[in-house]
C-alpha positions as CSV (number, residue, x, y, z in Angstrom):
1,X,-47.5,101.6,94.3
2,X,-45.1,104.4,95.2
3,X,-44.6,107.4,93.0
4,X,-41.3,107.3,91.1
5,X,-41.3,110.6,89.2
6,X,-38.8,112.9,90.9
7,X,-40.6,116.1,89.9
8,X,-43.8,114.9,91.5
9,X,-41.9,113.6,94.6
10,X,-40.4,117.0,95.0
11,X,-43.6,118.9,94.3
12,X,-45.4,117.0,97.1
13,X,-42.7,117.0,99.7
14,X,-41.8,120.7,99.4
15,X,-45.3,121.6,100.5
16,X,-43.6,121.5,103.9
17,X,-41.7,124.6,102.8
18,X,-45.0,126.2,101.8
19,X,-46.1,126.0,105.5
20,X,-43.2,128.4,106.4
21,X,-44.2,130.7,103.6
22,X,-47.9,130.7,104.8
23,X,-46.8,131.6,108.3
24,X,-44.6,134.5,107.1
25,X,-47.3,136.0,105.0
26,X,-50.2,135.4,107.4
27,X,-48.3,137.6,109.9
28,X,-46.7,140.2,107.6
29,X,-50.0,141.0,105.9
30,X,-52.0,141.0,109.1
31,X,-49.9,143.0,111.5
32,X,-50.6,146.2,109.7
33,X,-54.4,145.9,109.7
34,X,-56.5,147.8,112.1
35,X,-58.5,144.7,113.0
36,X,-55.4,142.9,114.3
37,X,-54.1,146.0,116.1
38,X,-57.5,146.6,117.8
39,X,-58.0,143.0,118.9
40,X,-54.6,142.7,120.4
41,X,-54.3,146.4,121.4
42,X,-51.9,147.5,124.2
43,X,-52.4,151.2,123.7
44,X,-52.1,154.1,123.9
45,X,-54.6,154.7,121.0
46,X,-57.8,152.9,120.3
47,X,-60.3,151.0,122.5
48,X,-60.2,150.4,125.4
49,X,-57.7,153.2,126.0
50,X,-59.5,156.0,124.1
51,X,-62.0,156.6,121.2
52,X,-59.4,156.8,118.4
53,X,-60.5,154.7,115.4
54,X,-57.0,153.6,114.6
55,X,-55.4,151.4,117.3
56,X,-51.8,151.2,118.3
57,X,-51.7,147.4,118.5
58,X,-49.2,145.4,120.5
59,X,-46.2,147.2,121.8
60,X,-43.1,146.8,119.6
61,X,-41.3,144.3,121.9
62,X,-44.5,142.3,122.3
63,X,-45.1,142.3,118.5
64,X,-41.5,141.1,118.1
65,X,-42.3,138.3,120.6
66,X,-45.5,137.3,118.7
67,X,-43.5,137.1,115.4
68,X,-40.5,135.4,117.0
69,X,-42.6,132.8,118.9
70,X,-43.0,130.7,115.7
71,X,-39.2,130.8,115.1
72,X,-38.6,129.8,118.7
73,X,-40.9,126.8,118.3
74,X,-39.1,126.0,115.0
75,X,-35.7,126.0,116.8
76,X,-37.0,123.2,119.1
77,X,-38.8,121.4,116.2
78,X,-35.6,121.3,114.2
79,X,-33.6,119.8,117.1
80,X,-36.1,117.0,117.8
81,X,-36.6,116.3,114.1
82,X,-33.1,114.7,113.9
83,X,-33.6,111.8,116.3
84,X,-37.2,111.5,115.1
85,X,-36.2,111.2,111.5
86,X,-33.3,108.8,112.2
87,X,-35.6,106.5,114.3
88,X,-38.9,106.6,112.4
89,X,-37.8,107.6,108.9
90,X,-37.9,110.7,106.8
91,X,-41.4,110.3,105.6
92,X,-42.9,109.6,109.0
93,X,-41.2,112.6,110.6
94,X,-42.6,114.9,107.8
95,X,-46.1,113.5,108.4
96,X,-45.8,114.1,112.2
97,X,-45.0,117.8,111.4
98,X,-48.2,118.0,109.4
99,X,-50.3,116.9,112.4
100,X,-48.6,119.4,114.7
101,X,-49.2,122.2,112.1
102,X,-52.9,121.5,112.1
103,X,-53.1,121.7,115.9
104,X,-51.2,125.0,116.0
105,X,-53.3,126.6,113.2
106,X,-56.5,125.8,115.1
107,X,-55.2,127.6,118.2
108,X,-54.1,130.6,116.1
109,X,-57.4,130.8,114.4
110,X,-59.3,130.6,117.7
111,X,-56.9,133.0,119.6
112,X,-58.7,135.1,122.3
113,X,-55.6,137.0,123.5
114,X,-51.9,137.5,122.9
115,X,-50.9,134.5,125.1
116,X,-53.1,132.1,123.1
117,X,-51.8,133.4,119.8
118,X,-48.2,133.0,121.0
119,X,-48.9,129.4,122.1
120,X,-50.5,128.6,118.7
121,X,-47.5,130.1,116.9
122,X,-45.0,128.1,119.0
123,X,-46.8,124.9,118.1
124,X,-46.9,125.9,114.4
125,X,-43.2,126.5,114.8
126,X,-42.5,123.0,116.0
127,X,-44.0,121.8,112.7
128,X,-42.0,124.3,110.6
129,X,-38.8,123.2,112.3
130,X,-39.4,119.6,111.6
131,X,-40.4,120.2,107.9
132,X,-37.6,122.7,107.2
133,X,-35.0,120.3,108.5
134,X,-36.2,117.0,107.2
135,X,-37.7,117.8,103.8
136,X,-34.3,118.9,102.4
137,X,-32.7,115.7,103.9
138,X,-35.4,113.6,102.3
139,X,-35.1,115.2,98.8
140,X,-31.3,115.3,98.9
141,X,-31.2,111.6,99.7
142,X,-33.5,110.6,96.9
143,X,-32.4,113.0,94.1
144,X,-29.8,112.3,91.4
145,X,-26.6,114.3,92.0
146,X,-26.9,116.4,88.8
147,X,-30.4,117.7,89.8
148,X,-30.1,117.6,93.6
149,X,-29.8,121.4,93.8
150,X,-32.9,121.9,91.6
151,X,-35.0,119.5,93.7
152,X,-33.9,120.6,97.1
153,X,-34.0,124.3,96.0
154,X,-37.6,123.8,95.1
155,X,-38.3,124.0,98.9
156,X,-37.4,127.7,98.7
157,X,-39.7,128.1,95.7
158,X,-42.5,126.5,97.7
159,X,-41.8,128.9,100.5
160,X,-42.1,131.9,98.1
161,X,-45.3,130.5,96.7
162,X,-46.7,130.0,100.2
163,X,-45.8,133.6,101.1
164,X,-47.4,134.9,97.9
165,X,-50.6,132.9,98.1
166,X,-51.2,133.5,101.8
167,X,-50.4,137.2,101.4
168,X,-53.1,137.7,98.8
169,X,-55.5,135.7,100.8
170,X,-54.8,138.0,103.8
171,X,-55.0,141.0,101.6
172,X,-58.4,139.9,100.4
173,X,-59.5,139.3,104.0
174,X,-58.4,142.8,104.9
175,X,-61.5,144.1,103.2
176,X,-63.8,142.3,105.6
177,X,-65.7,144.8,107.6
178,X,-64.5,148.4,107.0
179,X,-61.1,147.5,105.4
180,X,-57.5,147.5,106.6
181,X,-57.6,151.2,107.7
182,X,-60.5,151.3,110.1
183,X,-62.0,147.8,110.2
184,X,-62.3,145.8,113.5
185,X,-63.7,142.5,112.4
186,X,-61.5,139.6,113.7
187,X,-62.4,137.6,110.7
188,X,-59.7,139.6,108.9
189,X,-57.1,137.4,110.6
190,X,-59.1,134.4,111.7
191,X,-59.9,133.3,108.1
192,X,-56.3,133.2,106.7
193,X,-55.0,131.6,109.9
194,X,-57.6,128.9,109.5
195,X,-57.0,128.3,105.8
196,X,-53.3,127.7,106.4
197,X,-54.3,124.1,107.6
198,X,-55.1,123.0,104.1
199,X,-51.5,122.5,102.8
200,X,-50.6,120.4,105.8
201,X,-53.5,118.1,105.1
202,X,-52.5,117.8,101.5
203,X,-48.9,117.1,102.4
204,X,-49.9,114.4,104.9
205,X,-52.0,112.6,102.3
206,X,-49.4,113.1,99.5
207,X,-46.5,111.6,101.6
208,X,-48.5,108.3,101.8
209,X,-47.7,107.7,98.1
210,X,-44.0,108.6,98.1
211,X,-41.1,106.2,98.6
212,X,-38.9,106.3,101.7
213,X,-35.3,107.7,101.4
214,X,-33.1,104.9,100.0
215,X,-30.2,106.0,102.2
216,X,-32.3,105.8,105.4
217,X,-33.4,102.3,104.3
218,X,-29.8,101.3,103.7
219,X,-28.8,102.7,107.1
220,X,-31.4,100.4,108.6
221,X,-30.2,97.3,106.7
222,X,-33.2,97.3,104.4
223,X,-31.1,96.8,101.3
224,X,-33.8,95.2,99.1
225,X,-36.1,98.1,99.6
226,X,-33.2,100.5,99.1
227,X,-32.4,99.0,95.7
228,X,-36.1,99.0,94.7
229,X,-36.4,102.7,95.5
230,X,-33.2,103.5,93.5
231,X,-34.5,101.5,90.6
232,X,-37.9,103.2,90.7
233,X,-36.6,106.7,91.0
234,X,-33.2,106.7,89.3
235,X,-33.2,103.6,87.0
236,X,-36.6,104.1,85.4
237,X,-37.3,100.5,86.2
238,X,-33.9,99.2,85.3
239,X,-32.1,97.8,88.4
240,X,-28.8,97.6,86.5
241,X,-28.6,101.2,85.1
242,X,-25.3,103.0,85.5
243,X,-26.7,105.5,88.0
244,X,-28.3,102.9,90.2
245,X,-25.0,101.0,90.1
246,X,-23.0,104.0,91.1
247,X,-25.4,105.2,93.9
248,X,-25.8,101.7,95.4
249,X,-22.1,101.1,95.5
250,X,-21.4,104.4,97.1
251,X,-24.1,103.8,99.7
252,X,-22.8,100.3,100.4
253,X,-19.2,101.7,100.8
254,X,-20.4,104.4,103.1
255,X,-22.6,102.1,105.2
256,X,-19.7,99.6,105.6
257,X,-17.5,102.5,106.7
258,X,-20.1,103.7,109.1
259,X,-21.1,100.3,110.5
260,X,-19.0,101.1,113.7
261,X,-21.0,104.2,114.4
262,X,-24.3,102.8,115.5
263,X,-25.3,105.2,118.2
264,X,-24.7,108.7,116.9
265,X,-25.4,111.7,119.0
266,X,-25.2,115.4,118.5
267,X,-21.8,115.3,120.2
268,X,-20.4,113.4,117.2
269,X,-20.9,116.6,115.2
270,X,-18.3,118.4,117.3
271,X,-15.5,115.8,116.9
272,X,-12.3,117.0,115.1
273,X,-13.2,115.2,111.8
274,X,-16.7,116.7,111.7
275,X,-16.4,120.1,113.3
276,X,-15.6,121.9,110.0
277,X,-18.6,120.5,108.3
278,X,-20.8,121.3,111.3
279,X,-19.5,124.9,111.3
280,X,-20.2,125.3,107.6
281,X,-23.7,123.9,107.8
282,X,-24.6,126.0,110.9
283,X,-23.2,129.2,109.4
284,X,-25.0,128.6,106.1
285,X,-28.3,128.8,108.0
286,X,-27.1,131.7,110.3
287,X,-26.0,133.8,107.4
288,X,-29.2,133.2,105.5
289,X,-31.0,134.9,108.4
290,X,-28.4,137.6,108.9
291,X,-28.9,138.7,105.3
292,X,-32.1,140.4,106.7
293,X,-34.4,138.7,104.2
294,X,-36.9,137.2,106.6
295,X,-36.9,140.6,108.4
296,X,-37.9,142.2,105.2
297,X,-40.6,139.6,104.7
298,X,-42.2,140.0,108.2
299,X,-41.9,143.7,108.6
300,X,-42.1,145.0,105.0
301,X,-45.3,146.9,105.9
302,X,-43.3,149.1,108.3
303,X,-40.8,149.9,105.5
304,X,-43.5,150.9,103.1
305,X,-45.3,152.9,105.8
306,X,-42.1,155.0,106.1
307,X,-42.1,155.5,102.3
308,X,-45.6,157.0,102.5
309,X,-47.9,154.0,101.9
310,X,-50.8,153.2,104.2
311,X,-53.8,150.8,104.5
312,X,-54.6,148.7,101.5
313,X,-52.1,150.7,99.3
314,X,-49.3,149.6,101.7
315,X,-50.4,145.9,101.5
316,X,-50.6,146.0,97.7
317,X,-47.2,147.7,97.3
318,X,-45.7,145.2,99.7
319,X,-47.0,142.3,97.7
320,X,-44.8,143.2,94.7
321,X,-41.7,141.9,96.6
322,X,-43.4,138.5,97.0
323,X,-44.0,138.3,93.3
324,X,-40.4,139.2,92.7
325,X,-39.4,136.5,95.2
326,X,-41.3,133.8,93.3
327,X,-40.1,134.8,89.9
328,X,-36.5,135.3,90.8
329,X,-36.2,131.9,92.6
330,X,-36.8,130.1,89.2
331,X,-33.4,130.8,87.7
332,X,-31.7,129.1,90.7
333,X,-33.9,126.0,90.3
334,X,-32.9,125.8,86.6
335,X,-29.2,126.7,86.8
336,X,-27.9,126.3,90.4
337,X,-26.4,122.9,89.6
338,X,-24.6,124.4,86.6
339,X,-23.5,127.6,88.4
340,X,-22.3,125.7,91.6
341,X,-22.9,126.6,95.2
342,X,-20.0,128.9,95.9
343,X,-20.4,131.4,93.0
344,X,-24.1,131.7,93.8
345,X,-23.5,132.4,97.5
346,X,-20.7,134.9,96.8
347,X,-22.7,136.9,94.2
348,X,-25.7,137.0,96.4
349,X,-23.8,138.3,99.4
350,X,-22.2,141.0,97.4
351,X,-25.4,142.3,95.9
352,X,-27.4,142.2,99.1
353,X,-24.6,144.2,100.8
354,X,-24.9,146.9,98.2
355,X,-28.7,147.2,98.6
356,X,-28.6,147.2,102.4
357,X,-26.0,150.0,102.5
358,X,-28.0,151.9,99.9
359,X,-31.2,151.7,102.0
360,X,-29.3,152.8,105.1
361,X,-27.8,155.8,103.2
362,X,-31.1,156.9,101.9
363,X,-32.8,156.7,105.3
364,X,-29.8,158.5,107.0
365,X,-29.6,161.4,104.5
366,X,-33.3,161.9,103.5
367,X,-35.3,160.4,106.4
368,X,-37.2,162.6,108.9
369,X,-37.9,161.2,112.4
370,X,-41.6,160.9,113.2
371,X,-42.3,161.1,117.0
372,X,-44.6,158.2,117.9
373,X,-44.1,156.7,114.4
374,X,-46.1,156.9,111.2
375,X,-49.8,156.1,111.8
376,X,-49.0,155.5,115.5
377,X,-46.7,152.6,114.7
378,X,-43.5,153.3,116.6
379,X,-41.6,150.8,114.3
380,X,-42.2,153.1,111.4
381,X,-40.0,155.7,113.1
382,X,-39.0,157.8,110.0
383,X,-40.6,159.1,106.9
384,X,-39.0,159.6,103.4
385,X,-40.7,161.1,100.4
386,X,-40.2,162.0,96.8
387,X,-37.2,160.4,95.0
388,X,-35.8,159.1,98.3
389,X,-39.0,157.1,98.9
390,X,-38.8,155.6,95.4
391,X,-35.1,154.8,95.9
392,X,-35.9,153.0,99.2
393,X,-38.6,150.9,97.6
394,X,-36.4,150.1,94.6
395,X,-33.5,149.0,96.7
396,X,-35.9,146.9,98.8
397,X,-37.1,145.1,95.6
398,X,-33.6,144.7,94.3
399,X,-32.5,143.2,97.6
400,X,-35.3,140.6,97.3
401,X,-34.3,139.9,93.7
402,X,-30.7,139.3,94.8
403,X,-31.6,137.0,97.7
404,X,-34.2,134.9,95.8
405,X,-31.9,133.1,93.3
406,X,-28.9,132.9,95.6
407,X,-29.0,132.4,99.4
408,X,-32.7,131.6,99.4
409,X,-32.5,128.2,97.7
410,X,-28.8,127.4,98.4
411,X,-29.2,127.7,102.2
412,X,-31.5,124.7,101.9
413,X,-29.6,122.8,99.2
414,X,-26.1,123.1,100.8
415,X,-26.3,121.7,104.4
416,X,-27.7,118.2,103.5
417,X,-24.8,117.8,101.0
418,X,-22.1,118.3,103.6
419,X,-22.6,115.3,105.9
420,X,-22.1,111.5,105.9
421,X,-25.2,109.4,106.2
422,X,-24.7,108.4,109.8
423,X,-25.1,112.0,111.0
424,X,-27.0,113.7,108.2
425,X,-30.4,113.8,109.9
426,X,-29.1,115.2,113.2
427,X,-26.5,117.5,111.4
428,X,-29.1,119.2,109.2
429,X,-31.5,119.4,112.2
430,X,-28.7,121.2,114.2
431,X,-27.9,123.6,111.3
432,X,-31.6,124.4,110.8
433,X,-32.1,125.0,114.5
434,X,-29.6,127.8,114.3
435,X,-31.6,129.2,111.4
436,X,-34.6,129.4,113.7
437,X,-32.6,130.6,116.7
438,X,-31.4,133.6,114.8
439,X,-34.9,134.0,113.2
440,X,-36.2,134.2,116.8
441,X,-33.6,136.7,117.8
442,X,-34.1,138.9,114.7
443,X,-37.9,138.8,115.1
444,X,-37.4,140.3,118.6
445,X,-34.6,142.7,117.6
446,X,-36.0,144.4,114.5
447,X,-39.2,146.2,115.8
448,X,-37.3,147.9,118.6
449,X,-34.4,148.4,116.2
450,X,-36.5,150.2,113.7
451,X,-38.0,152.3,116.6
452,X,-34.7,153.2,118.3
453,X,-31.7,153.0,116.0
454,X,-33.7,153.5,112.7
455,X,-31.5,153.6,109.6
456,X,-28.5,152.0,111.3
457,X,-30.5,148.7,111.2
458,X,-29.8,148.5,107.5
459,X,-26.1,149.2,108.1
460,X,-25.9,146.3,110.5
461,X,-27.3,143.8,107.9
462,X,-25.1,145.2,105.2
463,X,-22.1,144.5,107.4
464,X,-23.3,140.9,107.9
465,X,-23.5,140.5,104.1
466,X,-19.9,141.7,103.8
467,X,-18.8,139.2,106.5
468,X,-20.6,136.3,104.9
469,X,-18.9,137.0,101.5
470,X,-15.5,136.6,103.1
471,X,-16.5,133.5,105.1
472,X,-17.8,131.7,102.0
473,X,-14.8,132.7,99.9
474,X,-12.3,131.0,102.2
475,X,-14.2,128.1,103.9
476,X,-17.2,127.0,101.9
477,X,-16.3,124.2,99.4
478,X,-18.1,123.3,96.2
479,X,-20.5,120.4,96.3
480,X,-22.5,120.7,93.0
481,X,-22.8,117.6,90.9
482,X,-21.1,115.3,93.4
483,X,-22.8,112.3,95.0
484,X,-23.3,112.7,98.8
485,X,-20.5,110.0,99.2
486,X,-18.1,111.9,96.9
487,X,-18.6,115.0,99.1
488,X,-17.4,112.9,102.0
489,X,-14.2,112.2,100.1
490,X,-13.6,115.9,99.7
491,X,-13.7,116.5,103.4
492,X,-11.5,113.5,104.1
493,X,-8.9,114.4,101.5
494,X,-5.5,113.2,102.9
495,X,-3.7,115.8,100.8
496,X,-5.8,118.6,102.1
497,X,-5.8,120.8,105.2
498,X,-6.0,119.0,108.6
499,X,-9.6,118.6,109.8
500,X,-10.8,120.6,106.7
501,X,-9.9,118.5,103.7
502,X,-9.6,120.1,100.2
503,X,-9.3,123.9,100.5
504,X,-12.6,125.5,99.5
505,X,-11.0,127.6,96.8
506,X,-9.6,124.5,95.1
507,X,-12.9,122.7,94.9
508,X,-15.0,122.6,91.7
509,X,-18.4,121.4,90.6
510,X,-18.8,118.0,89.0
511,X,-22.1,118.3,87.3
512,X,-20.9,117.5,83.8
513,X,-19.4,114.2,84.7
514,X,-22.4,112.9,86.7
515,X,-24.8,114.0,84.0
516,X,-22.9,111.8,81.5
517,X,-23.4,108.8,83.8
518,X,-27.1,109.6,84.2
519,X,-27.5,109.8,80.4
520,X,-25.6,106.6,79.8
521,X,-22.8,108.4,78.1
522,X,-20.2,107.2,80.6
523,X,-19.9,104.3,83.0
524,X,-19.7,104.5,86.8
525,X,-16.3,102.8,86.6
526,X,-14.9,105.3,84.2
527,X,-16.0,108.3,86.3
528,X,-16.0,107.2,89.9
529,X,-12.3,107.9,90.1
530,X,-12.9,111.6,89.5
531,X,-13.8,112.3,93.1
532,X,-14.8,115.4,94.8
533,X,-11.5,117.1,95.0
534,X,-9.8,115.3,92.1
535,X,-6.7,114.6,94.2
536,X,-4.2,111.9,93.1
537,X,-4.7,110.1,96.4
538,X,-8.4,109.9,95.9
539,X,-8.1,108.7,92.3
540,X,-5.8,106.0,93.4
541,X,-8.2,104.9,96.2
542,X,-11.1,104.9,93.7
543,X,-9.2,102.8,91.3
544,X,-8.5,100.2,94.0
545,X,-12.2,100.2,94.8
546,X,-13.1,99.6,91.2
547,X,-10.5,96.8,90.8
548,X,-11.8,95.2,94.0
549,X,-15.4,95.2,92.6
550,X,-14.3,93.7,89.3
551,X,-12.3,90.9,91.0
552,X,-15.2,90.0,93.2
């Protein structure tokens, strides 16, 4: 018997997001330890180059490559996840990702050199790419419209928990041997890299008990199973509930419209009627990377080293931002469907811009260049102290607190809502692949950037935040509270702009109307006319559809 409780379905499936979080923390907490630096040392300090106790570790560009290798694998994994998901189903593709993650984790845990570590991280990345693309698709297709943001956004909460849990596991393991400062025991990193297999095993088993996506079942002409899943998940056992009626009718209408599109390819995403949605989904993921958040996650130990922290004190101070990340994601899960997507993204971009510029200003005016870097880490190329160091840390924490309830969850919620059923799997896969492509580029860029252009790195990311604010303001429409099929109406609005539909600034959330249907306070027939953009043409079209249903 499949599980029908949406909260339990979301809790199990978003473990896929936790895998990404585990990977972030297992690298960010480890790369500052002496054990890691000595085992993968490329000089000039430490064995076998000299007798210094503290090792230099991998060169900055090589460390960027090690970090970025996971994101590079994720880029490929996201792209192949679209066809895999469309052919085999959302559930099966997620389970395939679990198996790949276990293989990659074994290789990382057993790494003998940098090359083997990179190969293991690339394989881990394949898994993260699949999970990060298809878990949001799966949850968005099975969730009721009024709570879709909450359930899909829980993927970001799972990521934050994965980061926090693995960070403290890694922090605890840093005490193996002689500690983070002078220890050389490889168990410091092998233990956490081995433990990260556990959530993938749990996810694989858990997915066996979850229902398949009703929209994928409908797309594959399995209507009886589709109705059964909607009844189980949305109707609480009542096949004739108002929400089941609305969802099933919308799905049937969309499938009838899409019946002529049997063989969909990635090229369909670049046709005139789809290019706007493709650009919005892609840039949602690109901007989420260009905020600089994942950079802060991976390389936070360098930032705190520049503020005067070292060894275990650095690791402990860095962990505070992960706690902030977990706590501040919660408001979004509770309220994002009430706030809407647009206001959330706009507020987040504005706040992050302020903190990035502030960090750049502090480093520029109070930072002192350290030849060779703090503690022989060239990436920690400057040092700040006193009030300036406290300001740097405060702005870093505030940046995380601004990202966590805004771009963090919404960057996963938004893309699956934009596309029609026929292309959703591939479209979200393409958008997510751009997330990982930019993650790869930034992973390579940031260590040399901290080393060579120093505080200007923050100015670059602050400028990106300003650009994304303008982009969202004029081109990102509101999707909160709308069925996935109603969102289609918004983009196809005949009264809107050519190839764009309803102008973004004229769109509004519809959470209140859909909530009334879910609670039985309104009928689908009474509300279905209030489509995504509320245009007269759409209302008329919806009325015709209702009359047609009644006459039949």
